[in-house]
mmCIF file of the protein (N, C-alpha, C, O) and its ligand, coordinates in Angstrom:
data_MODEL
# 
_entry.id   MODEL 
# 
loop_
_entity.id 
_entity.type 
_entity.pdbx_number_of_molecules 
1 polymer     1 
2 non-polymer 1 
# 
_entity_poly.entity_id                      1 
_entity_poly.type                           'polypeptide(L)' 
_entity_poly.nstd_linkage                   no 
_entity_poly.nstd_monomer                   no 
_entity_poly.pdbx_seq_one_letter_code       NFSHLYKQITTVCILAKVDKIFKDLDANSDGSVDFQEYVTLVACLTMMCNDFFIKK 
_entity_poly.pdbx_seq_one_letter_code_can   NFSHLYKQITTVCILAKVDKIFKDLDANSDGSVDFQEYVTLVACLTMMCNDFFIKK 
_entity_poly.pdbx_strand_id                 A 
# 
loop_
_entity_poly_seq.entity_id 
_entity_poly_seq.num 
_entity_poly_seq.mon_id 
_entity_poly_seq.hetero 
1 1  ASN n 
1 2  PHE n 
1 3  SER n 
1 4  HIS n 
1 5  LEU n 
1 6  TYR n 
1 7  LYS n 
1 8  GLN n 
1 9  ILE n 
1 10 THR n 
1 11 THR n 
1 12 VAL n 
1 13 CYS n 
1 14 ILE n 
1 15 LEU n 
1 16 ALA n 
1 17 LYS n 
1 18 VAL n 
1 19 ASP n 
1 20 LYS n 
1 21 ILE n 
1 22 PHE n 
1 23 LYS n 
1 24 ASP n 
1 25 LEU n 
1 26 ASP n 
1 27 ALA n 
1 28 ASN n 
1 29 SER n 
1 30 ASP n 
1 31 GLY n 
1 32 SER n 
1 33 VAL n 
1 34 ASP n 
1 35 PHE n 
1 36 GLN n 
1 37 GLU n 
1 38 TYR n 
1 39 VAL n 
1 40 THR n 
1 41 LEU n 
1 42 VAL n 
1 43 ALA n 
1 44 CYS n 
1 45 LEU n 
1 46 THR n 
1 47 MET n 
1 48 MET n 
1 49 CYS n 
1 50 ASN n 
1 51 ASP n 
1 52 PHE n 
1 53 PHE n 
1 54 ILE n 
1 55 LYS n 
1 56 LYS n 
# 
loop_
_struct_asym.id 
_struct_asym.entity_id 
A 1 
B 2 
# 
loop_
_chem_comp.id 
_chem_comp.type 
_chem_comp.mon_nstd_flag 
ALA 'L-peptide linking' y 
ASN 'L-peptide linking' y 
ASP 'L-peptide linking' y 
CA  non-polymer         . 
CYS 'L-peptide linking' y 
GLN 'L-peptide linking' y 
GLU 'L-peptide linking' y 
GLY 'peptide linking'   y 
HIS 'L-peptide linking' y 
ILE 'L-peptide linking' y 
LEU 'L-peptide linking' y 
LYS 'L-peptide linking' y 
MET 'L-peptide linking' y 
PHE 'L-peptide linking' y 
SER 'L-peptide linking' y 
THR 'L-peptide linking' y 
TYR 'L-peptide linking' y 
VAL 'L-peptide linking' y 
# 
_pdbx_entity_nonpoly.entity_id   2 
_pdbx_entity_nonpoly.name        ? 
_pdbx_entity_nonpoly.comp_id     CA 
# 
_pdbx_nonpoly_scheme.asym_id         B 
_pdbx_nonpoly_scheme.entity_id       2 
_pdbx_nonpoly_scheme.mon_id          CA 
_pdbx_nonpoly_scheme.ndb_seq_num     1 
_pdbx_nonpoly_scheme.pdb_seq_num     101 
_pdbx_nonpoly_scheme.auth_seq_num    101 
_pdbx_nonpoly_scheme.pdb_mon_id      CA 
_pdbx_nonpoly_scheme.auth_mon_id     CA 
_pdbx_nonpoly_scheme.pdb_strand_id   A 
_pdbx_nonpoly_scheme.pdb_ins_code    . 
# 
loop_
_atom_site.group_PDB 
_atom_site.id 
_atom_site.type_symbol 
_atom_site.label_atom_id 
_atom_site.label_alt_id 
_atom_site.label_comp_id 
_atom_site.label_asym_id 
_atom_site.label_entity_id 
_atom_site.label_seq_id 
_atom_site.pdbx_PDB_ins_code 
_atom_site.Cartn_x 
_atom_site.Cartn_y 
_atom_site.Cartn_z 
_atom_site.occupancy 
_atom_site.B_iso_or_equiv 
_atom_site.pdbx_formal_charge 
_atom_site.auth_seq_id 
_atom_site.auth_comp_id 
_atom_site.auth_asym_id 
_atom_site.auth_atom_id 
_atom_site.pdbx_PDB_model_num 
ATOM   1   N  N  . ASN A 1 1  ? 82.295  96.469 112.635 1.00 0.00 ? 1   ASN A N  1 
ATOM   2   C  CA . ASN A 1 1  ? 83.389  96.945 113.160 1.00 0.00 ? 1   ASN A CA 1 
ATOM   3   C  C  . ASN A 1 1  ? 84.747  96.378 112.453 1.00 0.00 ? 1   ASN A C  1 
ATOM   4   O  O  . ASN A 1 1  ? 84.601  95.639 111.480 1.00 0.00 ? 1   ASN A O  1 
ATOM   5   N  N  . PHE A 1 2  ? 86.018  96.686 112.889 1.00 0.00 ? 2   PHE A N  1 
ATOM   6   C  CA . PHE A 1 2  ? 87.037  96.276 112.375 1.00 0.00 ? 2   PHE A CA 1 
ATOM   7   C  C  . PHE A 1 2  ? 87.412  94.683 112.118 1.00 0.00 ? 2   PHE A C  1 
ATOM   8   O  O  . PHE A 1 2  ? 87.905  94.130 111.136 1.00 0.00 ? 2   PHE A O  1 
ATOM   9   N  N  . SER A 1 3  ? 86.949  94.137 113.486 1.00 0.00 ? 3   SER A N  1 
ATOM   10  C  CA . SER A 1 3  ? 87.198  92.577 113.620 1.00 0.00 ? 3   SER A CA 1 
ATOM   11  C  C  . SER A 1 3  ? 86.424  91.878 112.633 1.00 0.00 ? 3   SER A C  1 
ATOM   12  O  O  . SER A 1 3  ? 86.873  90.876 112.076 1.00 0.00 ? 3   SER A O  1 
ATOM   13  N  N  . HIS A 1 4  ? 85.047  92.445 112.331 1.00 0.00 ? 4   HIS A N  1 
ATOM   14  C  CA . HIS A 1 4  ? 84.180  91.771 111.424 1.00 0.00 ? 4   HIS A CA 1 
ATOM   15  C  C  . HIS A 1 4  ? 84.806  91.870 110.039 1.00 0.00 ? 4   HIS A C  1 
ATOM   16  O  O  . HIS A 1 4  ? 84.834  90.913 109.266 1.00 0.00 ? 4   HIS A O  1 
ATOM   17  N  N  . LEU A 1 5  ? 85.258  92.957 109.787 1.00 0.00 ? 5   LEU A N  1 
ATOM   18  C  CA . LEU A 1 5  ? 85.854  93.346 108.315 1.00 0.00 ? 5   LEU A CA 1 
ATOM   19  C  C  . LEU A 1 5  ? 86.990  92.436 108.135 1.00 0.00 ? 5   LEU A C  1 
ATOM   20  O  O  . LEU A 1 5  ? 87.199  91.889 107.053 1.00 0.00 ? 5   LEU A O  1 
ATOM   21  N  N  . TYR A 1 6  ? 87.733  92.258 109.171 1.00 0.00 ? 6   TYR A N  1 
ATOM   22  C  CA . TYR A 1 6  ? 89.011  91.267 108.972 1.00 0.00 ? 6   TYR A CA 1 
ATOM   23  C  C  . TYR A 1 6  ? 88.548  90.013 108.799 1.00 0.00 ? 6   TYR A C  1 
ATOM   24  O  O  . TYR A 1 6  ? 89.080  89.370 107.894 1.00 0.00 ? 6   TYR A O  1 
ATOM   25  N  N  . LYS A 1 7  ? 87.507  89.381 109.568 1.00 0.00 ? 7   LYS A N  1 
ATOM   26  C  CA . LYS A 1 7  ? 87.044  88.057 109.286 1.00 0.00 ? 7   LYS A CA 1 
ATOM   27  C  C  . LYS A 1 7  ? 86.603  87.908 107.939 1.00 0.00 ? 7   LYS A C  1 
ATOM   28  O  O  . LYS A 1 7  ? 86.933  86.892 107.326 1.00 0.00 ? 7   LYS A O  1 
ATOM   29  N  N  . GLN A 1 8  ? 85.761  88.959 107.285 1.00 0.00 ? 8   GLN A N  1 
ATOM   30  C  CA . GLN A 1 8  ? 85.282  88.743 105.937 1.00 0.00 ? 8   GLN A CA 1 
ATOM   31  C  C  . GLN A 1 8  ? 86.448  88.567 104.921 1.00 0.00 ? 8   GLN A C  1 
ATOM   32  O  O  . GLN A 1 8  ? 86.522  87.649 104.105 1.00 0.00 ? 8   GLN A O  1 
ATOM   33  N  N  . ILE A 1 9  ? 87.395  89.628 105.094 1.00 0.00 ? 9   ILE A N  1 
ATOM   34  C  CA . ILE A 1 9  ? 88.467  89.359 104.146 1.00 0.00 ? 9   ILE A CA 1 
ATOM   35  C  C  . ILE A 1 9  ? 89.208  88.188 104.165 1.00 0.00 ? 9   ILE A C  1 
ATOM   36  O  O  . ILE A 1 9  ? 89.620  87.637 103.145 1.00 0.00 ? 9   ILE A O  1 
ATOM   37  N  N  . THR A 1 10 ? 89.433  87.699 105.560 1.00 0.00 ? 10  THR A N  1 
ATOM   38  C  CA . THR A 1 10 ? 90.075  86.368 105.749 1.00 0.00 ? 10  THR A CA 1 
ATOM   39  C  C  . THR A 1 10 ? 89.105  85.409 105.039 1.00 0.00 ? 10  THR A C  1 
ATOM   40  O  O  . THR A 1 10 ? 89.749  84.845 104.154 1.00 0.00 ? 10  THR A O  1 
ATOM   41  N  N  . THR A 1 11 ? 87.885  85.003 105.049 1.00 0.00 ? 11  THR A N  1 
ATOM   42  C  CA . THR A 1 11 ? 86.966  84.189 104.522 1.00 0.00 ? 11  THR A CA 1 
ATOM   43  C  C  . THR A 1 11 ? 87.249  84.334 103.081 1.00 0.00 ? 11  THR A C  1 
ATOM   44  O  O  . THR A 1 11 ? 87.490  83.330 102.412 1.00 0.00 ? 11  THR A O  1 
ATOM   45  N  N  . VAL A 1 12 ? 87.235  85.641 102.496 1.00 0.00 ? 12  VAL A N  1 
ATOM   46  C  CA . VAL A 1 12 ? 87.247  85.631 100.914 1.00 0.00 ? 12  VAL A CA 1 
ATOM   47  C  C  . VAL A 1 12 ? 88.650  85.214 100.470 1.00 0.00 ? 12  VAL A C  1 
ATOM   48  O  O  . VAL A 1 12 ? 88.708  84.824 99.304  1.00 0.00 ? 12  VAL A O  1 
ATOM   49  N  N  . CYS A 1 13 ? 89.820  85.217 101.181 1.00 0.00 ? 13  CYS A N  1 
ATOM   50  C  CA . CYS A 1 13 ? 90.882  84.795 100.931 1.00 0.00 ? 13  CYS A CA 1 
ATOM   51  C  C  . CYS A 1 13 ? 91.205  83.207 100.881 1.00 0.00 ? 13  CYS A C  1 
ATOM   52  O  O  . CYS A 1 13 ? 91.942  82.563 100.134 1.00 0.00 ? 13  CYS A O  1 
ATOM   53  N  N  . ILE A 1 14 ? 90.411  82.839 101.911 1.00 0.00 ? 14  ILE A N  1 
ATOM   54  C  CA . ILE A 1 14 ? 90.458  81.275 102.146 1.00 0.00 ? 14  ILE A CA 1 
ATOM   55  C  C  . ILE A 1 14 ? 89.613  80.722 100.832 1.00 0.00 ? 14  ILE A C  1 
ATOM   56  O  O  . ILE A 1 14 ? 90.175  79.867 100.148 1.00 0.00 ? 14  ILE A O  1 
ATOM   57  N  N  . LEU A 1 15 ? 88.347  81.149 100.464 1.00 0.00 ? 15  LEU A N  1 
ATOM   58  C  CA . LEU A 1 15 ? 87.608  80.833 99.449  1.00 0.00 ? 15  LEU A CA 1 
ATOM   59  C  C  . LEU A 1 15 ? 88.359  81.006 98.161  1.00 0.00 ? 15  LEU A C  1 
ATOM   60  O  O  . LEU A 1 15 ? 88.246  80.120 97.313  1.00 0.00 ? 15  LEU A O  1 
ATOM   61  N  N  . ALA A 1 16 ? 89.089  82.017 97.932  1.00 0.00 ? 16  ALA A N  1 
ATOM   62  C  CA . ALA A 1 16 ? 89.721  82.284 96.601  1.00 0.00 ? 16  ALA A CA 1 
ATOM   63  C  C  . ALA A 1 16 ? 90.826  81.115 96.570  1.00 0.00 ? 16  ALA A C  1 
ATOM   64  O  O  . ALA A 1 16 ? 91.150  80.652 95.476  1.00 0.00 ? 16  ALA A O  1 
ATOM   65  N  N  . LYS A 1 17 ? 91.387  80.650 97.713  1.00 0.00 ? 17  LYS A N  1 
ATOM   66  C  CA . LYS A 1 17 ? 92.408  79.705 97.806  1.00 0.00 ? 17  LYS A CA 1 
ATOM   67  C  C  . LYS A 1 17 ? 91.950  78.412 97.462  1.00 0.00 ? 17  LYS A C  1 
ATOM   68  O  O  . LYS A 1 17 ? 92.616  77.680 96.731  1.00 0.00 ? 17  LYS A O  1 
ATOM   69  N  N  . VAL A 1 18 ? 90.723  78.041 97.997  1.00 0.00 ? 18  VAL A N  1 
ATOM   70  C  CA . VAL A 1 18 ? 89.992  76.801 97.908  1.00 0.00 ? 18  VAL A CA 1 
ATOM   71  C  C  . VAL A 1 18 ? 89.567  76.579 96.373  1.00 0.00 ? 18  VAL A C  1 
ATOM   72  O  O  . VAL A 1 18 ? 89.664  75.468 95.853  1.00 0.00 ? 18  VAL A O  1 
ATOM   73  N  N  . ASP A 1 19 ? 89.087  77.708 95.677  1.00 0.00 ? 19  ASP A N  1 
ATOM   74  C  CA . ASP A 1 19 ? 88.683  77.723 94.310  1.00 0.00 ? 19  ASP A CA 1 
ATOM   75  C  C  . ASP A 1 19 ? 89.789  77.455 93.587  1.00 0.00 ? 19  ASP A C  1 
ATOM   76  O  O  . ASP A 1 19 ? 89.591  76.609 92.715  1.00 0.00 ? 19  ASP A O  1 
ATOM   77  N  N  . LYS A 1 20 ? 91.189  78.003 93.665  1.00 0.00 ? 20  LYS A N  1 
ATOM   78  C  CA . LYS A 1 20 ? 92.278  77.797 93.045  1.00 0.00 ? 20  LYS A CA 1 
ATOM   79  C  C  . LYS A 1 20 ? 92.733  76.016 93.193  1.00 0.00 ? 20  LYS A C  1 
ATOM   80  O  O  . LYS A 1 20 ? 93.093  75.245 92.303  1.00 0.00 ? 20  LYS A O  1 
ATOM   81  N  N  . ILE A 1 21 ? 92.568  75.802 94.495  1.00 0.00 ? 21  ILE A N  1 
ATOM   82  C  CA . ILE A 1 21 ? 93.065  74.248 94.705  1.00 0.00 ? 21  ILE A CA 1 
ATOM   83  C  C  . ILE A 1 21 ? 92.170  73.467 94.069  1.00 0.00 ? 21  ILE A C  1 
ATOM   84  O  O  . ILE A 1 21 ? 92.607  72.479 93.478  1.00 0.00 ? 21  ILE A O  1 
ATOM   85  N  N  . PHE A 1 22 ? 90.695  73.751 94.058  1.00 0.00 ? 22  PHE A N  1 
ATOM   86  C  CA . PHE A 1 22 ? 89.655  72.930 93.324  1.00 0.00 ? 22  PHE A CA 1 
ATOM   87  C  C  . PHE A 1 22 ? 90.023  72.793 91.754  1.00 0.00 ? 22  PHE A C  1 
ATOM   88  O  O  . PHE A 1 22 ? 89.947  71.715 91.164  1.00 0.00 ? 22  PHE A O  1 
ATOM   89  N  N  . LYS A 1 23 ? 90.428  73.992 91.145  1.00 0.00 ? 23  LYS A N  1 
ATOM   90  C  CA . LYS A 1 23 ? 90.510  73.984 89.801  1.00 0.00 ? 23  LYS A CA 1 
ATOM   91  C  C  . LYS A 1 23 ? 91.883  73.264 89.501  1.00 0.00 ? 23  LYS A C  1 
ATOM   92  O  O  . LYS A 1 23 ? 91.953  72.627 88.450  1.00 0.00 ? 23  LYS A O  1 
ATOM   93  N  N  . ASP A 1 24 ? 93.119  73.318 90.443  1.00 0.00 ? 24  ASP A N  1 
ATOM   94  C  CA . ASP A 1 24 ? 94.224  72.822 90.103  1.00 0.00 ? 24  ASP A CA 1 
ATOM   95  C  C  . ASP A 1 24 ? 94.119  71.123 90.425  1.00 0.00 ? 24  ASP A C  1 
ATOM   96  O  O  . ASP A 1 24 ? 94.886  70.287 89.945  1.00 0.00 ? 24  ASP A O  1 
ATOM   97  N  N  . LEU A 1 25 ? 93.102  70.866 91.255  1.00 0.00 ? 25  LEU A N  1 
ATOM   98  C  CA . LEU A 1 25 ? 93.073  69.349 91.528  1.00 0.00 ? 25  LEU A CA 1 
ATOM   99  C  C  . LEU A 1 25 ? 92.259  68.586 90.384  1.00 0.00 ? 25  LEU A C  1 
ATOM   100 O  O  . LEU A 1 25 ? 92.459  67.395 90.146  1.00 0.00 ? 25  LEU A O  1 
ATOM   101 N  N  . ASP A 1 26 ? 91.350  69.342 89.714  1.00 0.00 ? 26  ASP A N  1 
ATOM   102 C  CA . ASP A 1 26 ? 90.523  68.589 88.524  1.00 0.00 ? 26  ASP A CA 1 
ATOM   103 C  C  . ASP A 1 26 ? 91.543  68.395 87.392  1.00 0.00 ? 26  ASP A C  1 
ATOM   104 O  O  . ASP A 1 26 ? 91.614  69.087 86.376  1.00 0.00 ? 26  ASP A O  1 
ATOM   105 N  N  . ALA A 1 27 ? 92.341  67.325 87.727  1.00 0.00 ? 27  ALA A N  1 
ATOM   106 C  CA . ALA A 1 27 ? 93.391  66.919 86.914  1.00 0.00 ? 27  ALA A CA 1 
ATOM   107 C  C  . ALA A 1 27 ? 92.814  66.377 85.466  1.00 0.00 ? 27  ALA A C  1 
ATOM   108 O  O  . ALA A 1 27 ? 93.460  66.578 84.437  1.00 0.00 ? 27  ALA A O  1 
ATOM   109 N  N  . ASN A 1 28 ? 91.707  65.762 85.458  1.00 0.00 ? 28  ASN A N  1 
ATOM   110 C  CA . ASN A 1 28 ? 91.422  65.313 84.291  1.00 0.00 ? 28  ASN A CA 1 
ATOM   111 C  C  . ASN A 1 28 ? 90.298  66.273 83.537  1.00 0.00 ? 28  ASN A C  1 
ATOM   112 O  O  . ASN A 1 28 ? 89.820  65.963 82.445  1.00 0.00 ? 28  ASN A O  1 
ATOM   113 N  N  . SER A 1 29 ? 90.003  67.261 84.127  1.00 0.00 ? 29  SER A N  1 
ATOM   114 C  CA . SER A 1 29 ? 89.320  68.480 83.641  1.00 0.00 ? 29  SER A CA 1 
ATOM   115 C  C  . SER A 1 29 ? 87.902  67.861 83.383  1.00 0.00 ? 29  SER A C  1 
ATOM   116 O  O  . SER A 1 29 ? 87.476  68.107 82.254  1.00 0.00 ? 29  SER A O  1 
ATOM   117 N  N  . ASP A 1 30 ? 87.154  67.179 84.110  1.00 0.00 ? 30  ASP A N  1 
ATOM   118 C  CA . ASP A 1 30 ? 85.818  66.729 83.927  1.00 0.00 ? 30  ASP A CA 1 
ATOM   119 C  C  . ASP A 1 30 ? 84.813  67.646 84.561  1.00 0.00 ? 30  ASP A C  1 
ATOM   120 O  O  . ASP A 1 30 ? 83.605  67.468 84.403  1.00 0.00 ? 30  ASP A O  1 
ATOM   121 N  N  . GLY A 1 31 ? 85.373  68.759 85.376  1.00 0.00 ? 31  GLY A N  1 
ATOM   122 C  CA . GLY A 1 31 ? 84.308  69.562 85.967  1.00 0.00 ? 31  GLY A CA 1 
ATOM   123 C  C  . GLY A 1 31 ? 84.133  69.203 87.373  1.00 0.00 ? 31  GLY A C  1 
ATOM   124 O  O  . GLY A 1 31 ? 83.458  69.978 88.052  1.00 0.00 ? 31  GLY A O  1 
ATOM   125 N  N  . SER A 1 32 ? 84.611  68.189 87.912  1.00 0.00 ? 32  SER A N  1 
ATOM   126 C  CA . SER A 1 32 ? 84.259  67.702 89.170  1.00 0.00 ? 32  SER A CA 1 
ATOM   127 C  C  . SER A 1 32 ? 85.573  66.909 89.766  1.00 0.00 ? 32  SER A C  1 
ATOM   128 O  O  . SER A 1 32 ? 86.512  66.450 89.117  1.00 0.00 ? 32  SER A O  1 
ATOM   129 N  N  . VAL A 1 33 ? 85.373  66.882 91.151  1.00 0.00 ? 33  VAL A N  1 
ATOM   130 C  CA . VAL A 1 33 ? 86.493  66.328 91.844  1.00 0.00 ? 33  VAL A CA 1 
ATOM   131 C  C  . VAL A 1 33 ? 86.011  65.033 92.325  1.00 0.00 ? 33  VAL A C  1 
ATOM   132 O  O  . VAL A 1 33 ? 85.007  64.965 93.035  1.00 0.00 ? 33  VAL A O  1 
ATOM   133 N  N  . ASP A 1 34 ? 86.666  64.026 91.978  1.00 0.00 ? 34  ASP A N  1 
ATOM   134 C  CA . ASP A 1 34 ? 86.242  62.556 92.243  1.00 0.00 ? 34  ASP A CA 1 
ATOM   135 C  C  . ASP A 1 34 ? 86.829  62.247 93.629  1.00 0.00 ? 34  ASP A C  1 
ATOM   136 O  O  . ASP A 1 34 ? 87.380  63.181 94.212  1.00 0.00 ? 34  ASP A O  1 
ATOM   137 N  N  . PHE A 1 35 ? 86.778  61.143 94.173  1.00 0.00 ? 35  PHE A N  1 
ATOM   138 C  CA . PHE A 1 35 ? 87.236  60.626 95.480  1.00 0.00 ? 35  PHE A CA 1 
ATOM   139 C  C  . PHE A 1 35 ? 88.581  60.860 95.588  1.00 0.00 ? 35  PHE A C  1 
ATOM   140 O  O  . PHE A 1 35 ? 88.897  61.430 96.633  1.00 0.00 ? 35  PHE A O  1 
ATOM   141 N  N  . GLN A 1 36 ? 89.538  60.576 94.773  1.00 0.00 ? 36  GLN A N  1 
ATOM   142 C  CA . GLN A 1 36 ? 90.864  60.518 94.860  1.00 0.00 ? 36  GLN A CA 1 
ATOM   143 C  C  . GLN A 1 36 ? 91.354  62.029 95.025  1.00 0.00 ? 36  GLN A C  1 
ATOM   144 O  O  . GLN A 1 36 ? 92.186  62.440 95.834  1.00 0.00 ? 36  GLN A O  1 
ATOM   145 N  N  . GLU A 1 37 ? 90.633  62.773 94.053  1.00 0.00 ? 37  GLU A N  1 
ATOM   146 C  CA . GLU A 1 37 ? 90.869  64.236 93.982  1.00 0.00 ? 37  GLU A CA 1 
ATOM   147 C  C  . GLU A 1 37 ? 90.503  64.878 95.340  1.00 0.00 ? 37  GLU A C  1 
ATOM   148 O  O  . GLU A 1 37 ? 91.328  65.553 95.955  1.00 0.00 ? 37  GLU A O  1 
ATOM   149 N  N  . TYR A 1 38 ? 89.240  64.653 95.801  1.00 0.00 ? 38  TYR A N  1 
ATOM   150 C  CA . TYR A 1 38 ? 88.672  64.923 96.981  1.00 0.00 ? 38  TYR A CA 1 
ATOM   151 C  C  . TYR A 1 38 ? 89.596  64.707 98.176  1.00 0.00 ? 38  TYR A C  1 
ATOM   152 O  O  . TYR A 1 38 ? 89.751  65.604 99.004  1.00 0.00 ? 38  TYR A O  1 
ATOM   153 N  N  . VAL A 1 39 ? 90.281  63.394 98.285  1.00 0.00 ? 39  VAL A N  1 
ATOM   154 C  CA . VAL A 1 39 ? 91.224  63.230 99.341  1.00 0.00 ? 39  VAL A CA 1 
ATOM   155 C  C  . VAL A 1 39 ? 92.348  64.204 99.049  1.00 0.00 ? 39  VAL A C  1 
ATOM   156 O  O  . VAL A 1 39 ? 92.720  64.814 100.051 1.00 0.00 ? 39  VAL A O  1 
ATOM   157 N  N  . THR A 1 40 ? 92.917  64.470 98.037  1.00 0.00 ? 40  THR A N  1 
ATOM   158 C  CA . THR A 1 40 ? 94.001  65.301 97.905  1.00 0.00 ? 40  THR A CA 1 
ATOM   159 C  C  . THR A 1 40 ? 93.468  66.730 98.379  1.00 0.00 ? 40  THR A C  1 
ATOM   160 O  O  . THR A 1 40 ? 94.170  67.419 99.119  1.00 0.00 ? 40  THR A O  1 
ATOM   161 N  N  . LEU A 1 41 ? 92.410  67.097 98.009  1.00 0.00 ? 41  LEU A N  1 
ATOM   162 C  CA . LEU A 1 41 ? 91.926  68.388 98.528  1.00 0.00 ? 41  LEU A CA 1 
ATOM   163 C  C  . LEU A 1 41 ? 91.556  68.662 100.053 1.00 0.00 ? 41  LEU A C  1 
ATOM   164 O  O  . LEU A 1 41 ? 91.598  69.769 100.589 1.00 0.00 ? 41  LEU A O  1 
ATOM   165 N  N  . VAL A 1 42 ? 91.235  67.621 100.580 1.00 0.00 ? 42  VAL A N  1 
ATOM   166 C  CA . VAL A 1 42 ? 91.063  67.561 102.065 1.00 0.00 ? 42  VAL A CA 1 
ATOM   167 C  C  . VAL A 1 42 ? 92.599  67.644 102.627 1.00 0.00 ? 42  VAL A C  1 
ATOM   168 O  O  . VAL A 1 42 ? 92.847  68.482 103.494 1.00 0.00 ? 42  VAL A O  1 
ATOM   169 N  N  . ALA A 1 43 ? 93.404  66.971 102.247 1.00 0.00 ? 43  ALA A N  1 
ATOM   170 C  CA . ALA A 1 43 ? 94.856  66.915 102.719 1.00 0.00 ? 43  ALA A CA 1 
ATOM   171 C  C  . ALA A 1 43 ? 95.527  68.387 102.446 1.00 0.00 ? 43  ALA A C  1 
ATOM   172 O  O  . ALA A 1 43 ? 96.312  68.894 103.247 1.00 0.00 ? 43  ALA A O  1 
ATOM   173 N  N  . CYS A 1 44 ? 95.190  68.909 101.420 1.00 0.00 ? 44  CYS A N  1 
ATOM   174 C  CA . CYS A 1 44 ? 95.655  70.386 101.107 1.00 0.00 ? 44  CYS A CA 1 
ATOM   175 C  C  . CYS A 1 44 ? 95.093  71.362 102.172 1.00 0.00 ? 44  CYS A C  1 
ATOM   176 O  O  . CYS A 1 44 ? 95.806  72.203 102.718 1.00 0.00 ? 44  CYS A O  1 
ATOM   177 N  N  . LEU A 1 45 ? 93.641  71.185 102.463 1.00 0.00 ? 45  LEU A N  1 
ATOM   178 C  CA . LEU A 1 45 ? 92.856  72.129 103.143 1.00 0.00 ? 45  LEU A CA 1 
ATOM   179 C  C  . LEU A 1 45 ? 93.474  71.880 104.480 1.00 0.00 ? 45  LEU A C  1 
ATOM   180 O  O  . LEU A 1 45 ? 93.673  72.857 105.203 1.00 0.00 ? 45  LEU A O  1 
ATOM   181 N  N  . THR A 1 46 ? 93.788  70.732 104.875 1.00 0.00 ? 46  THR A N  1 
ATOM   182 C  CA . THR A 1 46 ? 94.243  70.458 106.559 1.00 0.00 ? 46  THR A CA 1 
ATOM   183 C  C  . THR A 1 46 ? 95.498  71.221 106.648 1.00 0.00 ? 46  THR A C  1 
ATOM   184 O  O  . THR A 1 46 ? 95.730  71.948 107.614 1.00 0.00 ? 46  THR A O  1 
ATOM   185 N  N  . MET A 1 47 ? 96.346  71.068 105.625 1.00 0.00 ? 47  MET A N  1 
ATOM   186 C  CA . MET A 1 47 ? 97.952  71.759 105.756 1.00 0.00 ? 47  MET A CA 1 
ATOM   187 C  C  . MET A 1 47 ? 97.392  73.180 105.881 1.00 0.00 ? 47  MET A C  1 
ATOM   188 O  O  . MET A 1 47 ? 97.648  73.813 106.905 1.00 0.00 ? 47  MET A O  1 
ATOM   189 N  N  . MET A 1 48 ? 96.651  73.724 104.918 1.00 0.00 ? 48  MET A N  1 
ATOM   190 C  CA . MET A 1 48 ? 96.385  75.202 104.815 1.00 0.00 ? 48  MET A CA 1 
ATOM   191 C  C  . MET A 1 48 ? 95.787  75.694 106.278 1.00 0.00 ? 48  MET A C  1 
ATOM   192 O  O  . MET A 1 48 ? 96.149  76.750 106.795 1.00 0.00 ? 48  MET A O  1 
ATOM   193 N  N  . CYS A 1 49 ? 94.942  74.905 106.805 1.00 0.00 ? 49  CYS A N  1 
ATOM   194 C  CA . CYS A 1 49 ? 94.403  75.325 108.044 1.00 0.00 ? 49  CYS A CA 1 
ATOM   195 C  C  . CYS A 1 49 ? 95.544  75.302 109.054 1.00 0.00 ? 49  CYS A C  1 
ATOM   196 O  O  . CYS A 1 49 ? 95.651  76.275 109.801 1.00 0.00 ? 49  CYS A O  1 
ATOM   197 N  N  . ASN A 1 50 ? 96.366  74.341 109.151 1.00 0.00 ? 50  ASN A N  1 
ATOM   198 C  CA . ASN A 1 50 ? 97.329  74.243 110.145 1.00 0.00 ? 50  ASN A CA 1 
ATOM   199 C  C  . ASN A 1 50 ? 98.198  75.440 110.076 1.00 0.00 ? 50  ASN A C  1 
ATOM   200 O  O  . ASN A 1 50 ? 98.559  75.996 111.113 1.00 0.00 ? 50  ASN A O  1 
ATOM   201 N  N  . ASP A 1 51 ? 98.588  75.909 108.786 1.00 0.00 ? 51  ASP A N  1 
ATOM   202 C  CA . ASP A 1 51 ? 99.460  77.112 108.504 1.00 0.00 ? 51  ASP A CA 1 
ATOM   203 C  C  . ASP A 1 51 ? 98.645  78.398 109.153 1.00 0.00 ? 51  ASP A C  1 
ATOM   204 O  O  . ASP A 1 51 ? 99.206  79.241 109.854 1.00 0.00 ? 51  ASP A O  1 
ATOM   205 N  N  . PHE A 1 52 ? 97.400  78.422 108.856 1.00 0.00 ? 52  PHE A N  1 
ATOM   206 C  CA . PHE A 1 52 ? 96.614  79.523 109.342 1.00 0.00 ? 52  PHE A CA 1 
ATOM   207 C  C  . PHE A 1 52 ? 96.413  79.636 110.521 1.00 0.00 ? 52  PHE A C  1 
ATOM   208 O  O  . PHE A 1 52 ? 96.431  80.785 110.961 1.00 0.00 ? 52  PHE A O  1 
ATOM   209 N  N  . PHE A 1 53 ? 96.181  78.637 111.359 1.00 0.00 ? 53  PHE A N  1 
ATOM   210 C  CA . PHE A 1 53 ? 95.916  78.645 112.821 1.00 0.00 ? 53  PHE A CA 1 
ATOM   211 C  C  . PHE A 1 53 ? 97.092  78.631 113.563 1.00 0.00 ? 53  PHE A C  1 
ATOM   212 O  O  . PHE A 1 53 ? 97.071  79.164 114.672 1.00 0.00 ? 53  PHE A O  1 
ATOM   213 N  N  . ILE A 1 54 ? 98.180  78.085 113.125 1.00 0.00 ? 54  ILE A N  1 
ATOM   214 C  CA . ILE A 1 54 ? 99.425  77.881 114.103 1.00 0.00 ? 54  ILE A CA 1 
ATOM   215 C  C  . ILE A 1 54 ? 100.390 79.189 113.755 1.00 0.00 ? 54  ILE A C  1 
ATOM   216 O  O  . ILE A 1 54 ? 100.924 79.830 114.660 1.00 0.00 ? 54  ILE A O  1 
ATOM   217 N  N  . LYS A 1 55 ? 100.551 79.506 112.402 1.00 0.00 ? 55  LYS A N  1 
ATOM   218 C  CA . LYS A 1 55 ? 101.540 80.838 112.329 1.00 0.00 ? 55  LYS A CA 1 
ATOM   219 C  C  . LYS A 1 55 ? 100.718 81.909 112.611 1.00 0.00 ? 55  LYS A C  1 
ATOM   220 O  O  . LYS A 1 55 ? 99.608  82.075 112.105 1.00 0.00 ? 55  LYS A O  1 
ATOM   221 N  N  . LYS A 1 56 ? 101.271 82.671 113.448 1.00 0.00 ? 56  LYS A N  1 
ATOM   222 C  CA . LYS A 1 56 ? 100.589 83.988 113.874 1.00 0.00 ? 56  LYS A CA 1 
ATOM   223 C  C  . LYS A 1 56 ? 101.504 85.097 113.525 1.00 0.00 ? 56  LYS A C  1 
ATOM   224 O  O  . LYS A 1 56 ? 101.185 86.261 113.767 1.00 0.00 ? 56  LYS A O  1 
HETATM 225 CA CA . CA  B 2 .  ? 88.187  65.406 88.113  1.00 0.00 2 101 CA  A CA 1 
# 
């Protein structure tokens, strides 16, 4: 139904953003996110989730 479709689209959008954030984060281009990069990622995700759940 529509609700299920909406959830899928939302998930795809979030994954696309996460993928972009991951690539942006890999500042030294070694193909992986080290601990410092990981902490930055978590901070970004937290802010993103706040925006997603608070702003309606
Ligand atoms: Ca890296």
